[in-house]
C-alpha positions as a Markdown table, in Angstrom:
| # | Residue | x | y | z |
|---|---|---|---|---|
| 1 | Met | 94.9 | 88.5 | 124.0 |
| 2 | Phe | 98.1 | 90.4 | 123.2 |
| 3 | Met | 98.8 | 88.3 | 120.1 |
| 4 | Asp | 95.3 | 88.9 | 118.9 |
| 5 | Ile | 95.8 | 92.7 | 119.4 |
| 6 | Ser | 98.8 | 92.5 | 117.1 |
| 7 | Ser | 97.3 | 90.1 | 114.5 |
| 8 | Glu | 94.0 | 92.1 | 114.2 |
| 9 | Met | 95.7 | 95.4 | 113.9 |
| 10 | Ile | 97.2 | 93.9 | 110.7 |
| 11 | His | 94.3 | 91.7 | 109.7 |
| 12 | Ala | 91.9 | 94.7 | 109.8 |
| 13 | Leu | 93.9 | 96.6 | 107.3 |
| 14 | Leu | 95.5 | 93.9 | 105.1 |
| 15 | Pro | 92.6 | 93.3 | 102.8 |
| 16 | Leu | 92.3 | 97.1 | 102.2 |
| 17 | Tyr | 96.1 | 97.3 | 101.6 |
| 18 | Leu | 96.0 | 94.5 | 99.1 |
| 19 | Val | 93.0 | 95.9 | 97.2 |
| 20 | Thr | 93.6 | 99.7 | 97.4 |
| 21 | Val | 97.4 | 100.0 | 97.5 |
| 22 | Leu | 98.6 | 96.8 | 95.6 |
| 23 | Gly | 95.5 | 96.5 | 93.3 |
| 24 | Thr | 94.7 | 92.9 | 93.9 |
| 25 | Ser | 91.3 | 91.2 | 93.3 |
| 26 | Ala | 88.9 | 89.8 | 95.8 |
| 27 | Leu | 89.8 | 86.3 | 94.6 |
| 28 | Thr | 93.4 | 87.0 | 95.4 |
| 29 | Val | 92.4 | 88.2 | 98.9 |
| 30 | Gly | 90.3 | 85.0 | 99.3 |
| 31 | Phe | 93.2 | 82.8 | 98.1 |
| 32 | Ile | 95.7 | 84.5 | 100.5 |
| 33 | Glu | 93.3 | 84.3 | 103.5 |
| 34 | Gly | 92.3 | 80.7 | 102.6 |
| 35 | Ile | 95.9 | 79.4 | 102.3 |
| 36 | Ala | 97.0 | 81.3 | 105.4 |
| 37 | Glu | 94.2 | 80.1 | 107.6 |
| 38 | Ala | 94.4 | 76.5 | 106.2 |
| 39 | Thr | 98.1 | 76.5 | 107.0 |
| 40 | Gly | 97.5 | 77.4 | 110.6 |
| 41 | Gln | 94.8 | 74.8 | 111.0 |
| 42 | Ile | 96.6 | 72.0 | 109.2 |
| 43 | Thr | 99.8 | 72.5 | 111.2 |
| 44 | Arg | 97.8 | 71.8 | 114.4 |
| 45 | Ile | 97.6 | 68.1 | 113.6 |
| 46 | Phe | 101.4 | 67.8 | 113.9 |
| 47 | Ser | 101.8 | 70.0 | 116.9 |
| 48 | Gly | 98.8 | 68.3 | 118.7 |
| 49 | Ala | 100.1 | 64.8 | 118.1 |
| 50 | Leu | 103.6 | 65.9 | 119.1 |
| 51 | Ser | 102.3 | 67.4 | 122.4 |
| 52 | Asp | 100.6 | 64.1 | 123.1 |
| 53 | Arg | 103.7 | 62.2 | 122.5 |
| 54 | Leu | 105.9 | 64.4 | 124.6 |
| 55 | Gly | 103.3 | 64.9 | 127.3 |
| 56 | Arg | 104.3 | 68.6 | 127.3 |
| 57 | Arg | 102.3 | 71.5 | 125.9 |
| 58 | Lys | 103.9 | 74.8 | 126.9 |
| 59 | Ala | 107.2 | 74.5 | 124.8 |
| 60 | Leu | 105.3 | 74.0 | 121.6 |
| 61 | Ala | 102.9 | 76.8 | 122.4 |
| 62 | Thr | 105.8 | 79.2 | 123.2 |
| 63 | Phe | 107.6 | 78.4 | 119.9 |
| 64 | Gly | 104.4 | 79.1 | 118.0 |
| 65 | Tyr | 103.8 | 82.4 | 119.7 |
| 66 | Gly | 107.5 | 83.4 | 119.1 |
| 67 | Leu | 107.4 | 82.5 | 115.4 |
| 68 | Ser | 104.3 | 84.6 | 114.9 |
| 69 | Ala | 105.8 | 87.5 | 116.7 |
| 70 | Cys | 109.0 | 87.5 | 114.6 |
| 71 | Thr | 106.8 | 87.3 | 111.4 |
| 72 | Lys | 105.1 | 90.5 | 112.3 |
| 73 | Leu | 108.3 | 92.3 | 111.4 |
| 74 | Ile | 107.8 | 91.4 | 107.7 |
| 75 | Phe | 104.5 | 93.2 | 107.2 |
| 76 | Pro | 105.7 | 96.8 | 107.4 |
| 77 | Leu | 108.7 | 95.9 | 105.1 |
| 78 | Ala | 106.7 | 94.1 | 102.4 |
| 79 | Ser | 106.0 | 96.0 | 99.2 |
| 80 | Val | 104.8 | 93.3 | 96.9 |
| 81 | Val | 102.1 | 90.6 | 97.2 |
| 82 | Gly | 104.6 | 87.8 | 97.4 |
| 83 | Trp | 106.1 | 89.0 | 100.6 |
| 84 | Leu | 102.7 | 89.5 | 102.2 |
| 85 | Val | 101.7 | 86.0 | 101.2 |
| 86 | Ala | 104.9 | 84.6 | 102.8 |
| 87 | Ala | 104.4 | 86.7 | 106.0 |
| 88 | Arg | 100.8 | 85.7 | 106.3 |
| 89 | Phe | 101.7 | 82.0 | 105.7 |
| 90 | Ile | 104.5 | 82.0 | 108.4 |
| 91 | Asp | 102.3 | 83.9 | 110.8 |
| 92 | Arg | 99.6 | 81.3 | 110.5 |
| 93 | Leu | 102.1 | 78.5 | 110.7 |
| 94 | Gly | 103.1 | 79.9 | 114.2 |
| 95 | Lys | 99.4 | 80.0 | 115.1 |
| 96 | Gly | 99.0 | 76.4 | 114.0 |
| 97 | Ile | 102.0 | 75.2 | 116.0 |
| 98 | Arg | 100.6 | 76.8 | 119.2 |
| 99 | Gly | 96.9 | 76.2 | 118.7 |
| 100 | Ala | 96.3 | 72.5 | 119.5 |
| 101 | Pro | 98.9 | 72.3 | 122.4 |
| 102 | Arg | 97.3 | 75.5 | 123.9 |
| 103 | Asp | 93.7 | 74.1 | 123.6 |
| 104 | Ala | 94.9 | 70.7 | 125.0 |
| 105 | Leu | 96.5 | 72.7 | 127.9 |
| 106 | Val | 93.2 | 74.4 | 128.6 |
| 107 | Ala | 91.5 | 71.0 | 128.6 |
| 108 | Asp | 94.1 | 69.6 | 130.9 |
| 109 | Ile | 93.7 | 72.4 | 133.5 |
| 110 | Ser | 89.9 | 72.7 | 133.3 |
| 111 | Pro | 87.6 | 70.6 | 135.6 |
| 112 | Pro | 85.1 | 68.7 | 133.5 |
| 113 | His | 82.1 | 70.5 | 135.0 |
| 114 | Leu | 83.6 | 73.9 | 134.0 |
| 115 | Arg | 85.0 | 73.0 | 130.6 |
| 116 | Gly | 82.5 | 75.0 | 128.6 |
| 117 | Ala | 83.1 | 78.0 | 130.8 |
| 118 | Ser | 86.9 | 77.6 | 130.5 |
| 119 | Phe | 86.9 | 77.5 | 126.7 |
| 120 | Gly | 84.3 | 80.3 | 126.7 |
| 121 | Leu | 86.6 | 82.5 | 128.9 |
| 122 | Arg | 89.6 | 81.7 | 126.7 |
| 123 | Gln | 87.6 | 82.6 | 123.6 |
| 124 | Ser | 86.4 | 85.8 | 125.3 |
| 125 | Leu | 89.9 | 87.0 | 126.2 |
| 126 | Asp | 91.0 | 86.0 | 122.7 |
| 127 | Thr | 88.2 | 88.2 | 121.3 |
| 128 | Val | 89.0 | 91.1 | 123.6 |
| 129 | Gly | 92.3 | 91.3 | 121.8 |
| 130 | Ala | 90.5 | 91.0 | 118.4 |
| 131 | Leu | 88.3 | 93.9 | 119.5 |
| 132 | Leu | 91.2 | 96.2 | 120.7 |
| 133 | Gly | 93.3 | 95.5 | 117.6 |
| 134 | Pro | 90.9 | 97.1 | 115.0 |
| 135 | Leu | 90.3 | 100.0 | 117.4 |
| 136 | Phe | 94.0 | 100.7 | 117.6 |
| 137 | Ala | 94.2 | 100.3 | 113.8 |
| 138 | Ile | 91.4 | 102.9 | 113.3 |
| 139 | Ala | 93.1 | 105.4 | 115.8 |
| 140 | Leu | 96.5 | 105.0 | 114.2 |
| 141 | Met | 95.2 | 105.3 | 110.7 |
| 142 | Trp | 93.6 | 108.6 | 111.7 |
| 143 | Leu | 96.7 | 109.8 | 113.5 |
| 144 | Thr | 99.1 | 108.8 | 110.6 |
| 145 | Thr | 96.7 | 109.9 | 107.8 |
| 146 | Asn | 96.2 | 106.3 | 106.5 |
| 147 | His | 99.9 | 105.3 | 106.7 |
| 148 | Phe | 99.7 | 101.5 | 106.6 |
| 149 | Ala | 103.4 | 100.8 | 107.3 |
| 150 | Val | 103.4 | 102.8 | 110.6 |
| 151 | Val | 100.4 | 100.8 | 111.9 |
| 152 | Phe | 102.1 | 97.5 | 111.0 |
| 153 | Trp | 105.3 | 98.5 | 112.9 |
| 154 | Ile | 103.4 | 99.4 | 116.0 |
| 155 | Ala | 101.5 | 96.0 | 115.8 |
| 156 | Val | 104.9 | 94.3 | 116.4 |
| 157 | Val | 105.0 | 95.4 | 120.1 |
| 158 | Pro | 102.0 | 93.5 | 121.5 |
| 159 | Ala | 103.1 | 90.4 | 119.6 |
| 160 | Phe | 106.4 | 90.2 | 121.6 |
| 161 | Val | 104.6 | 91.1 | 124.8 |
| 162 | Ser | 102.5 | 87.9 | 124.3 |
| 163 | Val | 105.7 | 85.8 | 124.1 |
| 164 | Gly | 106.9 | 87.3 | 127.4 |
| 165 | Val | 103.6 | 86.5 | 129.1 |
| 166 | Ile | 103.6 | 82.8 | 128.2 |
| 167 | Leu | 107.3 | 82.4 | 129.1 |
| 168 | Ile | 106.9 | 84.0 | 132.5 |
| 169 | Ala | 103.3 | 83.6 | 133.7 |
| 170 | Val | 102.0 | 80.3 | 132.2 |
| 171 | His | 102.8 | 77.1 | 134.2 |
| 172 | Glu | 102.1 | 73.6 | 132.8 |
| 173 | Pro | 100.3 | 71.1 | 135.0 |
| 174 | Thr | 101.8 | 67.8 | 136.0 |
| 175 | Leu | 99.7 | 65.1 | 134.4 |
| 176 | Glu | 99.1 | 61.7 | 135.9 |
| 177 | Gln | 101.1 | 58.8 | 134.5 |
| 178 | Asp | 98.1 | 57.2 | 132.9 |
| 179 | Ala | 97.3 | 60.4 | 131.1 |
| 180 | Arg | 100.6 | 60.2 | 129.3 |
| 181 | Ser | 100.2 | 56.7 | 127.9 |
| 182 | Val | 100.0 | 58.1 | 124.4 |
| 183 | Arg | 103.8 | 58.6 | 124.4 |
| 184 | Glu | 104.3 | 54.9 | 123.9 |
| 185 | Pro | 102.5 | 54.2 | 120.6 |
| 186 | Gly | 103.2 | 57.6 | 119.0 |
| 187 | Gly | 100.9 | 60.5 | 118.2 |
| 188 | Phe | 99.5 | 59.7 | 114.8 |
| 189 | Arg | 98.5 | 56.1 | 115.6 |
| 190 | Asn | 96.0 | 57.5 | 118.0 |
| 191 | Leu | 93.9 | 59.1 | 115.3 |
| 192 | Gly | 92.2 | 55.8 | 114.5 |
| 193 | Ser | 91.1 | 55.5 | 118.2 |
| 194 | Leu | 89.5 | 58.9 | 118.6 |
| 195 | Gly | 86.0 | 57.3 | 118.5 |
| 196 | Thr | 82.9 | 57.9 | 116.6 |
| 197 | Pro | 81.5 | 60.9 | 118.6 |
| 198 | Cys | 84.9 | 62.8 | 118.2 |
| 199 | Trp | 85.0 | 62.1 | 114.5 |
| 200 | Leu | 81.4 | 63.4 | 114.2 |
| 201 | Val | 82.4 | 66.6 | 115.9 |
| 202 | Ile | 85.3 | 66.9 | 113.4 |
| 203 | Ala | 83.0 | 66.3 | 110.4 |
| 204 | Ile | 80.4 | 68.8 | 111.6 |
| 205 | Gly | 83.1 | 71.4 | 112.3 |
| 206 | Ala | 84.4 | 71.0 | 108.7 |
| 207 | Ile | 81.0 | 71.5 | 107.1 |
| 208 | Phe | 80.4 | 74.4 | 109.4 |
| 209 | Thr | 83.7 | 76.0 | 108.5 |
| 210 | Leu | 82.9 | 75.6 | 104.9 |
| 211 | Ser | 80.0 | 77.9 | 105.4 |
| 212 | Arg | 82.0 | 80.5 | 107.3 |
| 213 | Phe | 84.6 | 82.2 | 105.1 |
| 214 | Ser | 87.3 | 84.6 | 106.3 |
| 215 | Glu | 86.3 | 87.8 | 108.1 |
| 216 | Ala | 88.3 | 89.6 | 105.4 |
| 217 | Phe | 85.1 | 89.6 | 103.4 |
| 218 | Leu | 83.3 | 91.5 | 106.1 |
| 219 | Val | 86.0 | 94.2 | 105.7 |
| 220 | Leu | 85.5 | 94.2 | 101.9 |
| 221 | Arg | 81.7 | 94.3 | 102.3 |
| 222 | Ala | 82.1 | 97.5 | 104.4 |
| 223 | Gln | 84.2 | 99.0 | 101.7 |
| 224 | Ser | 81.7 | 98.0 | 99.0 |
| 225 | Ile | 78.9 | 100.0 | 100.5 |
| 226 | Gly | 81.0 | 103.1 | 100.7 |
| 227 | Leu | 82.3 | 103.2 | 104.3 |
| 228 | Pro | 85.3 | 105.6 | 104.6 |
| 229 | Leu | 88.7 | 103.8 | 104.4 |
| 230 | Met | 89.7 | 104.8 | 108.0 |
| 231 | Leu | 86.4 | 103.4 | 109.4 |
| 232 | Val | 86.4 | 100.1 | 107.6 |
| 233 | Pro | 88.2 | 98.3 | 110.4 |
| 234 | Ala | 85.3 | 99.2 | 112.7 |
| 235 | Val | 83.4 | 96.2 | 111.3 |
| 236 | Leu | 85.8 | 93.9 | 113.1 |
| 237 | Val | 85.3 | 96.0 | 116.3 |
| 238 | Val | 81.5 | 95.6 | 116.1 |
| 239 | Met | 81.9 | 91.9 | 115.3 |
| 240 | Asn | 84.2 | 91.3 | 118.2 |
| 241 | Ile | 82.1 | 93.2 | 120.7 |
| 242 | Ala | 79.3 | 90.7 | 120.0 |
| 243 | Tyr | 81.7 | 87.8 | 120.0 |
| 244 | Ser | 83.5 | 88.7 | 123.3 |
| 245 | Leu | 80.3 | 89.5 | 125.2 |
| 246 | Ser | 78.6 | 86.2 | 124.2 |
| 247 | Ala | 81.4 | 83.6 | 124.2 |
| 248 | Tyr | 81.8 | 83.2 | 128.0 |
| 249 | Pro | 78.1 | 83.3 | 128.9 |
| 250 | Val | 77.3 | 80.8 | 126.1 |
| 251 | Gly | 80.2 | 78.5 | 127.3 |
| 252 | Thr | 78.9 | 78.6 | 130.9 |
| 253 | Leu | 75.4 | 77.9 | 129.8 |
| 254 | Ser | 76.6 | 74.9 | 127.7 |
| 255 | Asp | 77.9 | 73.3 | 130.9 |
| 256 | Arg | 74.2 | 73.1 | 132.0 |
| 257 | Met | 72.6 | 72.4 | 128.7 |
| 258 | Asp | 73.1 | 70.3 | 125.6 |
| 259 | Arg | 76.0 | 71.8 | 123.7 |
| 260 | Thr | 74.6 | 70.7 | 120.3 |
| 261 | Met | 71.5 | 72.8 | 120.9 |
| 262 | Met | 73.7 | 75.8 | 121.4 |
| 263 | Leu | 75.4 | 75.0 | 118.1 |
| 264 | Ile | 72.1 | 74.8 | 116.3 |
| 265 | Val | 71.2 | 78.3 | 117.6 |
| 266 | Gly | 74.6 | 79.5 | 116.4 |
| 267 | Leu | 74.1 | 78.1 | 112.9 |
| 268 | Cys | 70.6 | 79.8 | 112.7 |
| 269 | Ile | 72.2 | 83.1 | 113.7 |
| 270 | Leu | 74.8 | 82.7 | 110.9 |
| 271 | Ile | 72.2 | 82.0 | 108.3 |
| 272 | Val | 70.4 | 85.2 | 109.2 |
| 273 | Ala | 73.7 | 87.2 | 109.3 |
| 274 | Asp | 74.5 | 86.0 | 105.8 |
| 275 | Leu | 71.1 | 86.9 | 104.4 |
| 276 | Val | 71.3 | 90.4 | 106.0 |
| 277 | Leu | 74.9 | 91.0 | 104.7 |
| 278 | Ala | 73.9 | 89.8 | 101.2 |
| 279 | Gln | 71.3 | 92.4 | 100.9 |
| 280 | Ala | 72.9 | 95.2 | 102.9 |
| 281 | Ala | 72.7 | 98.6 | 101.2 |
| 282 | Gly | 73.7 | 100.9 | 104.0 |
| 283 | Val | 75.6 | 101.2 | 107.2 |
| 284 | Ala | 72.6 | 100.2 | 109.5 |
| 285 | Ala | 72.1 | 96.8 | 107.7 |
| 286 | Leu | 75.9 | 96.3 | 107.7 |
| 287 | Val | 76.1 | 96.8 | 111.5 |
| 288 | Val | 73.2 | 94.4 | 112.1 |
| 289 | Gly | 74.7 | 91.7 | 109.9 |
| 290 | Val | 78.2 | 92.1 | 111.5 |
| 291 | Leu | 76.7 | 92.0 | 115.0 |
| 292 | Leu | 74.9 | 88.7 | 114.1 |
| 293 | Trp | 78.1 | 87.3 | 112.6 |
| 294 | Gly | 79.9 | 88.0 | 115.9 |
| 295 | Leu | 77.1 | 86.5 | 117.9 |
| 296 | His | 77.2 | 83.3 | 115.9 |
| 297 | Met | 81.0 | 83.1 | 116.6 |
| 298 | Gly | 80.3 | 83.4 | 120.4 |
| 299 | Phe | 77.7 | 80.6 | 120.1 |
| 300 | Thr | 80.0 | 78.2 | 118.2 |
| 301 | Gln | 83.7 | 78.6 | 118.5 |
| 302 | Gly | 84.2 | 77.8 | 122.1 |
| 303 | Leu | 81.6 | 75.0 | 122.0 |
| 304 | Phe | 83.4 | 73.1 | 119.2 |
| 305 | Ala | 86.6 | 73.1 | 121.4 |
| 306 | Ala | 84.5 | 71.9 | 124.4 |
| 307 | Leu | 82.9 | 69.2 | 122.3 |
| 308 | Ile | 86.3 | 67.9 | 121.2 |
| 309 | Ala | 87.5 | 67.9 | 124.8 |
| 310 | Asp | 84.3 | 66.1 | 125.8 |
| 311 | Thr | 84.5 | 63.3 | 123.2 |
| 312 | Ala | 88.3 | 62.7 | 123.1 |
| 313 | Gln | 90.2 | 60.7 | 125.7 |
| 314 | Pro | 92.5 | 62.8 | 127.9 |
| 315 | Asp | 95.6 | 61.3 | 126.3 |
| 316 | Arg | 94.3 | 61.9 | 122.8 |
| 317 | Arg | 93.3 | 65.5 | 123.1 |
| 318 | Gly | 96.3 | 67.0 | 121.4 |
| 319 | Ser | 95.7 | 64.7 | 118.4 |
| 320 | Ala | 92.0 | 65.3 | 118.4 |
| 321 | Phe | 92.3 | 69.1 | 118.4 |
| 322 | Gly | 95.0 | 68.8 | 115.7 |
| 323 | Met | 92.7 | 66.6 | 113.5 |
| 324 | Phe | 89.8 | 68.9 | 114.1 |
| 325 | Asn | 91.8 | 71.9 | 112.9 |
| 326 | Leu | 93.4 | 70.0 | 110.0 |
| 327 | Val | 90.0 | 69.2 | 108.5 |
| 328 | Ser | 88.6 | 72.7 | 109.4 |
| 329 | Gly | 91.6 | 74.3 | 107.8 |
| 330 | Leu | 91.0 | 72.6 | 104.5 |
| 331 | Ala | 87.4 | 73.7 | 104.7 |
| 332 | Gln | 88.5 | 77.2 | 105.5 |
| 333 | Phe | 90.7 | 77.4 | 102.4 |
| 334 | Cys | 87.9 | 76.1 | 100.2 |
| 335 | Ala | 85.4 | 78.5 | 101.8 |
| 336 | Ser | 87.6 | 81.6 | 101.2 |
| 337 | Val | 88.4 | 80.7 | 97.6 |
| 338 | Ile | 84.8 | 80.1 | 96.9 |
| 339 | Ala | 83.9 | 83.4 | 98.5 |
| 340 | Gly | 86.4 | 85.2 | 96.3 |
| 341 | Val | 85.2 | 83.5 | 93.1 |
| 342 | Phe | 81.6 | 84.4 | 93.7 |
| 343 | Trp | 82.5 | 88.0 | 94.8 |
| 344 | Asp | 84.5 | 88.6 | 91.5 |
| 345 | Ala | 82.0 | 86.9 | 89.3 |
| 346 | His | 78.6 | 87.9 | 90.8 |
| 347 | Gly | 79.2 | 90.6 | 93.3 |
| 348 | Pro | 79.3 | 90.8 | 97.2 |
| 349 | Gly | 75.7 | 89.6 | 97.7 |
| 350 | Ser | 76.3 | 86.3 | 96.0 |
| 351 | Thr | 79.1 | 85.4 | 98.4 |
| 352 | Phe | 76.9 | 85.7 | 101.4 |
| 353 | Phe | 74.0 | 83.9 | 99.8 |
| 354 | Val | 76.3 | 81.0 | 99.1 |
| 355 | Gly | 77.4 | 81.2 | 102.8 |
| 356 | Ala | 73.8 | 81.0 | 103.9 |
| 357 | Ala | 73.1 | 77.9 | 101.7 |
| 358 | Leu | 76.1 | 76.1 | 103.1 |
| 359 | Ser | 75.1 | 77.0 | 106.6 |
| 360 | Ile | 71.7 | 75.4 | 106.0 |
| 361 | Leu | 73.5 | 72.2 | 104.9 |
| 362 | Ala | 75.6 | 72.2 | 108.1 |
| 363 | Leu | 72.5 | 72.7 | 110.2 |
| 364 | Ala | 70.8 | 69.7 | 108.5 |
| 365 | Val | 73.8 | 67.5 | 109.2 |
| 366 | Leu | 74.0 | 68.5 | 112.8 |
| 367 | Leu | 70.3 | 67.9 | 113.3 |
| 368 | Ser | 70.6 | 64.4 | 111.9 |
| 369 | Val | 73.5 | 63.3 | 114.1 |
| 370 | Arg | 73.0 | 65.2 | 117.4 |
| 371 | Lys | 71.7 | 62.2 | 119.3 |
| 372 | Leu | 75.1 | 60.5 | 118.8 |
| 373 | Leu | 76.9 | 63.4 | 120.6 |
| 374 | Arg | 75.8 | 62.8 | 124.1 |
| 375 | Arg | 78.5 | 64.1 | 126.5 |
| 376 | Pro | 80.8 | 61.3 | 127.7 |
| 377 | Ser | 83.2 | 63.7 | 129.5 |
| 378 | Val | 82.3 | 62.7 | 133.1 |
| 379 | Ala | 83.0 | 59.0 | 132.6 |
| 380 | Met | 86.1 | 59.6 | 130.5 |
| 381 | Asp | 87.7 | 62.1 | 132.9 |
| 382 | Ala | 86.8 | 60.0 | 135.9 |
């Protein structure tokens, strides 16, 4: 939560800073966001496999949080695009290092019958930070008369608080000996034994991610319809309200229902959100579209993590989460670059129409394979 407060204070303003202060294009924003997010996702394959091999998760997660916290110091000092690209890259590298070990740690701690609720709660707390970050950014932009650097400096504080929390308050569980058998063969050799259901989840996640580009384009969409500069970060506040309020109830409900059905609902919501945002001409339509976007996040993000935990063997979870994020990271990069290309060439509406088309493709794939994703978690964890 604390790291997300810091990251979203910066993320809510960075697209505006790039476009209005440094004069970059939407394609440049898409490229920066794509390479940054892809870096974070791709790194998780290495950290996930390493956490399986070591049988320890906390040390890698702590290093990742620490690296991101130190990187936050670069943003207020950067005056050219190159420095911001480097800072964003290293920040997401830290996120990648901590991501898979942290998710595997949640899976290790969670009872199988509460796994959806556990990932939903983690996602909700994560989103609370993503909600508070833009609110702080709006308040500080008002207080400082749109002084970006001051806001970036203040964002450093919660980042270092998050490092203190994981060092002091988080305790790693002691795993049973048979849950650490992965240490013998080595992390990457386990990728071939993840199983068909796990690989199907990874493939569906990649197609889904391809249809969901960076939230930076929500920020640019708000600016494109004439929202005042100081209020533009409010779109992320609205999105994260819907996200945080829905993630935990949806996760809890998925423990009692078919998780794939919940994903189908989430994809349908994303399609509607894209169509609304593509045609939005005023603030009211923008708010509706952003709320739907946040709702689809609540219906999907925690469920993908739960599905990976369901379909991967306990001693393969770090590698499974890493591979999921590797493939999704490559899709995230492609999605953001495609969004930037269509934005510059055909305007904001085309970006969201393309997103809707790709979402329909992801929905078709999910419907065709959902019978193969029956939950094996009880048998596996027993």
